[in-house]
C-alpha positions in Angstrom: 0.0 0.0 -0.1 1.2 3.5 -0.8 0.8 6.3 1.5 -1.2 8.2 -1.0 -3.9 5.3 -1.1 -7.2 4.5 0.8 -8.6 1.1 0.2 -12.2 0.3 0.9 -14.8 -2.3 1.0 -18.4 -2.3 1.5 -20.7 -5.2 2.7 -22.3 -6.5 5.9 -20.2 -9.4 7.2 -17.7 -7.1 8.7 -15.2 -9.4 10.0 -14.7 -11.4 6.9 -14.8 -8.3 4.9 -11.9 -6.8 7.2 -9.9 -9.8 6.4 -10.1 -9.6 2.7 -9.4 -6.1 2.7 -6.4 -6.6 4.9 -5.2 -9.2 2.3 -5.7 -6.8 -0.7 -4.3 -3.8 0.7 -1.1 -5.5 1.8 -0.8 -5.5 5.4 1.1 -8.6 5.7 4.1 -7.0 3.8 4.4 -4.4 6.4 4.2 -6.2 9.6 7.3 -6.9 11.7 8.8 -10.4 12.8 6.6 -12.7 14.6 7.7 -12.1 18.0 6.5 -8.4 17.5 3.9 -6.8 20.0 1.2 -5.5 18.2 -1.3 -3.1 19.7 -4.9 -2.8 18.2 -6.5 0.5 19.1 -10.3 1.0 18.9 -12.3 3.8 19.5 -14.4 2.9 22.7 -15.2 6.6 23.7 -18.2 5.5 25.8 -19.8 2.3 27.0 -22.3 2.1 24.0 -22.9 -0.5 21.3 -21.3 0.2 17.8 -24.5 0.3 16.2 -25.1 3.7 17.9 -22.4 5.0 15.8 -19.8 6.1 18.3 -17.7 3.0 18.9 -15.5 0.4 16.9 -17.3 -2.7 15.7 -15.8 -5.6 17.6 -16.2 -7.7 14.5 -13.7 -5.4 12.7 -11.3 -5.8 15.5 -12.0 -9.6 15.5 -11.1 -9.7 11.6 -7.6 -7.9 12.3 -6.9 -10.4 15.1 -7.8 -13.5 13.1 -5.7 -12.1 10.3 -2.7 -11.6 12.5 -3.0 -15.1 14.4 -3.7 -16.9 11.2 -0.1 -15.6 10.0 1.6 -16.5 13.3 1.5 -13.4 15.3 0.5 -14.2 19.0 1.6 -11.1 21.1 -1.5 -8.9 20.5 -3.1 -6.3 23.0 -6.2 -4.3 22.5 -5.4 -0.9 24.0 -7.9 1.8 24.8 -9.0 4.6 27.4 -12.5 6.0 27.3 -13.1 9.7 27.6 -13.2 11.5 30.9 -16.4 10.7 32.7 -16.7 6.8 31.6 -14.6 3.8 32.7 -12.8 1.8 30.0 -13.6 -1.3 31.8 -17.2 -0.6 31.3 -16.8 0.1 27.8 -14.7 -3.1 27.2 -17.5 -5.2 28.6 -20.6 -3.3 26.9 -19.1 -2.9 23.6 -18.2 -6.8 23.6 -14.6 -6.7 23.9 -14.3 -8.8 27.0 -15.7 -11.7 25.2 -13.6 -10.8 22.3 -10.3 -10.8 24.2 -11.3 -14.4 25.9 -12.5 -15.9 22.6 -8.8 -15.0 20.8 -6.8 -15.1 24.0 -5.7 -11.4 23.6 -5.2 -8.9 26.5 -7.0 -6.0 27.1 -5.1 -2.9 28.3 -7.1 0.0 30.2 -5.3 2.9 29.3 -7.0 4.8 32.0 -4.9 2.5 34.6 -1.6 3.0 32.9 1.0 5.3 34.0 2.2 8.2 31.9 5.3 9.4 30.9 6.5 13.0 29.4 7.4 12.7 25.8 8.9 15.3 23.5 6.3 15.5 20.8 7.6 17.9 18.2 8.5 20.5 20.6 5.8 20.0 22.8 5.9 18.0 26.0 3.1 15.6 26.4 2.2 12.7 28.7 1.7 9.5 26.9 0.8 5.9 28.7 4.4 4.4 29.3 3.2 1.2 27.8 2.9 2.6 24.4 6.7 2.8 24.2 6.8 -1.1 24.3 4.9 -1.6 21.1 6.5 -2.6 17.9 3.5 -2.1 15.5 0.3 -0.1 16.3 -3.0 -0.6 14.2 -5.3 2.2 14.6 -9.0 1.3 14.4 -11.0 4.6 14.5 -14.7 5.4 13.9 -15.3 7.9 11.1 -17.7 10.3 12.8 -18.3 14.1 13.6 -17.4 15.9 16.6 -19.3 18.6 18.2 -15.9 20.5 19.2 -13.5 19.7 16.4 -15.8 19.0 13.4 -14.6 15.5 12.7 -12.8 12.6 14.4 -10.9 9.7 13.1 -7.2 8.6 12.6 -5.4 11.6 14.4 -7.6 12.4 17.4 -8.1 8.5 18.2 -4.6 8.6 19.5 -6.1 10.7 22.5 -7.2 7.3 24.0 -3.7 6.6 24.6 -3.1 9.3 27.1 -3.9 9.5 30.8 -7.2 11.4 31.7 -5.3 14.2 33.4 -3.6 14.8 30.1 -7.0 14.5 28.3 -8.4 17.4 30.5 -5.2 19.5 29.7 -5.6 19.0 26.1 -8.8 20.9 26.2 -7.4 23.8 28.2 -4.6 23.9 25.2 -7.5 24.0 22.6 -7.6 20.4 21.5 -6.1 21.1 18.0 -2.5 21.8 18.7 -1.8 19.0 21.3 -3.8 16.5 18.9 -1.4 17.3 16.1 1.9 17.0 18.2 0.6 14.1 20.0 0.9 12.1 16.7 4.7 12.9 16.6 5.1 10.9 19.8 2.8 8.1 19.0 3.3 6.8 15.5 0.4 4.7 13.9 1.8 2.0 11.5 -1.6 1.0 9.8 -5.3 2.4 9.9 -8.5 0.3 9.5 -11.0 2.8 9.5 -14.7 1.9 10.6 -17.0 3.6 8.4 -19.9 1.4 9.1 -22.4 3.6 10.8 -20.8 6.6 12.3 -22.7 9.5 13.9 -22.2 12.7 11.7 -22.3 15.0 14.4 -21.6 13.6 18.0 -18.5 11.5 19.2 -20.6 9.4 21.5 -22.9 8.5 18.9 -26.8 8.2 19.0 -27.7 9.2 15.2 -25.8 6.7 13.2 -25.7 6.9 9.5 -25.3 3.5 8.0 -22.7 3.1 5.3 -21.2 -0.6 5.7 -17.8 0.5 5.0 -14.3 -0.5 6.1 -11.2 1.3 4.8 -7.5 0.8 5.3 -4.8 3.4 4.9 -1.0 4.1 6.2 -1.4 8.1 6.4 -3.6 9.4 9.3 -3.2 12.9 8.0 -4.6 11.9 4.6 -7.2 10.0 6.3 -8.6 13.0 8.3 -8.4 15.3 5.3 -10.5 12.8 3.4 -12.8 12.6 6.2 -13.2 16.3 6.1 -14.2 16.5 2.5 -16.8 13.5 3.2 -18.6 15.6 6.0 -18.5 18.7 4.0 -15.6 20.6 5.5 -12.6 22.1 4.2 -9.3 20.7 5.5 -8.7 24.2 7.1 -11.9 23.9 9.1 -10.2 21.2 11.1 -7.1 22.9 12.3 -5.1 19.9 13.6 -5.1 18.4 10.3 -3.1 21.0 8.7 -0.9 21.4 11.9 -0.2 17.3 11.8 0.9 18.1 7.9 3.4 20.9 8.8 4.8 18.7 11.6 5.5 16.0 8.8 3.1 13.2 10.3 1.6 13.0 6.9 0.1 14.7 4.1 -3.4 16.5 3.8 -3.1 16.8 -0.1 -6.1 15.4 -1.5 -5.1 16.0 -4.9 -2.9 13.0 -5.4 -5.3 10.6 -3.4 -6.0 7.3 -4.8 -9.0 5.6 -3.7 -9.4 1.9 -4.4 -12.7 0.1 -3.8 -12.3 -3.4 -3.5 -15.8 -4.9 -3.1 -19.1 -3.4 -2.9 -20.6 0.0 -4.2 -20.0 3.3 -2.7 -22.8 5.2 -1.2 -24.1 8.5 -2.4 -23.0 11.6 -0.5 -23.5 11.8 3.4 -26.5 13.9 4.6 -25.9 17.1 6.3 -25.1 17.2 9.9 -26.7 19.7 12.4 -24.9 20.5 15.5 -24.0 23.9 14.5 -27.6 24.9 14.6 -27.3 25.0 18.4 -23.8 26.1 19.2 -24.7 29.9 19.3 -26.4 29.1 22.5 -23.2 28.0 24.3 -20.3 29.9 26.2 -17.7 27.1 25.8 -14.1 27.6 27.1 -11.8 24.6 27.4 -14.7 21.9 28.1 -13.9 18.4 28.0 -15.6 16.4 25.1 -17.7 14.3 27.5 -19.1 17.2 29.1 -19.7 19.2 25.8 -20.8 15.9 24.1 -23.9 15.6 26.4 -24.7 19.3 26.3 -25.3 19.8 22.5 -27.5 16.9 22.1 -29.8 18.1 24.9 -29.7 21.5 23.3 -30.8 20.0 19.9 -33.8 18.5 21.5 -34.8 21.8 22.9 -34.4 23.5 19.7 -36.8 20.9 18.0 -39.2 21.6 20.6 -39.0 25.5 20.0 -37.4 26.1 23.5 -33.9 26.7 22.9 -34.4 30.5 22.2 -36.4 30.9 25.5 -33.3 30.3 27.7 -32.6 33.7 29.2 -28.8 33.5 28.5 -26.0 31.4 26.8 -25.2 28.3 28.7 -21.7 28.3 30.0 -19.3 25.2 30.1 -15.8 24.3 30.5 -12.9 24.5 32.7 -12.4 28.2 31.7 -15.3 29.1 33.8 -13.9 27.5 37.0 -14.3 29.8 39.9 -16.4 32.4 38.0 -20.0 33.5 38.4 -22.7 33.8 35.9 -26.3 33.0 34.8 -26.6 29.3 33.4 -24.0 26.6 33.7 -23.5 23.0 33.0 -21.0 20.6 34.9 -19.0 21.1 38.0 -16.7 23.8 36.6 -19.8 26.4 36.6 -20.7 25.3 40.4 -20.8 28.9 41.3 -23.2 30.1 38.8 -26.9 31.1 39.5 -28.1 28.2 37.7 -25.8 24.9 37.6 -26.5 21.6 36.3 -23.7 19.7 38.3 -21.8 16.7 37.2 -18.6 15.6 35.7 -20.3 15.2 33.3 -23.8 15.4 34.0 -26.1 13.0 32.2 -27.7 14.4 28.9 -31.2 13.9 30.2 -30.7 15.9 33.7 -29.4 18.9 31.3 -32.5 18.6 28.8 -35.0 18.2 31.9 -33.4 21.1 33.7 -33.2 23.5 30.9 -36.3 22.8 29.5 -38.0 23.5 32.8 -36.0 26.8 32.9 -37.1 27.7 29.4 -40.8 27.0 30.0 -40.5 29.3 33.0 -39.1 32.1 31.2 -41.4 34.7 30.1 -39.1 35.7 27.0 
């Protein structure tokens, strides 16, 4: 496989389709010796089934493991760290990875429980889970989906699951884009298998899946994310970390030379429009964590659909930048001193929706 190529297959037998795609795109020629320690990194942001559009299908990971084991690779781990606010152990269980690991005899690594080590990532010191340095080959298995803060999330951002929770929080105080780009200097992904089966176009945690029944492979994470931008209707410049990663030498965001190779099945038509920007005007967001912001936006979308969003008396403040400050309406423990605060780290979407709905209905605006 050349770095300017993205291979893709369409179908519904995800495990077998993945195995065939790995053969067709030439993974075997890229692998190190049989004694190598190979890590497979899915996206298990939250304990939710893959059909909701936020987590990697276990069938895809099963296909990767079978492919490797059939070729004599026995030192395989599945590594992930869910977002702040959820436990990876619960995600492993609920998303089907405990049973998958038991079936294939592979080890699960909960990155929330791993110690971090400071690494110079292209001039930026970042904390990365120490065990990452022990791997010989990293297979990234992100979900192609939208994100309510960075617009898209796929290959580059999925590496954020390999850092401690404290560092995840710090990423948000740094604006997300720059540390995401620099993180990919410190963590090299050797091969990418993209789950484009039913990703949610708006929300990282899923909830509104859009079925495409596609699995893709690639070697260049920057090219992958640039392609995802084009699929979701964004310019590459709309997602700052893609251009930053290009300038750092991680890969190329130039789609001019992109070669798409379809191995089986027929591609779908264009993806439908996404909607989260319709409600972002109602939010005063400063350095919020994805888990907190991710539950606020769908709650606001429900209020918008009911015609109640514009009846709120002020914007809703959220994020670490509001910690210790006062204001009118706040979401999350960081806004504990606000007049009206929906507490939690993160709060539940239903609690946010219910509280803000009551507030909107009581407002004479």
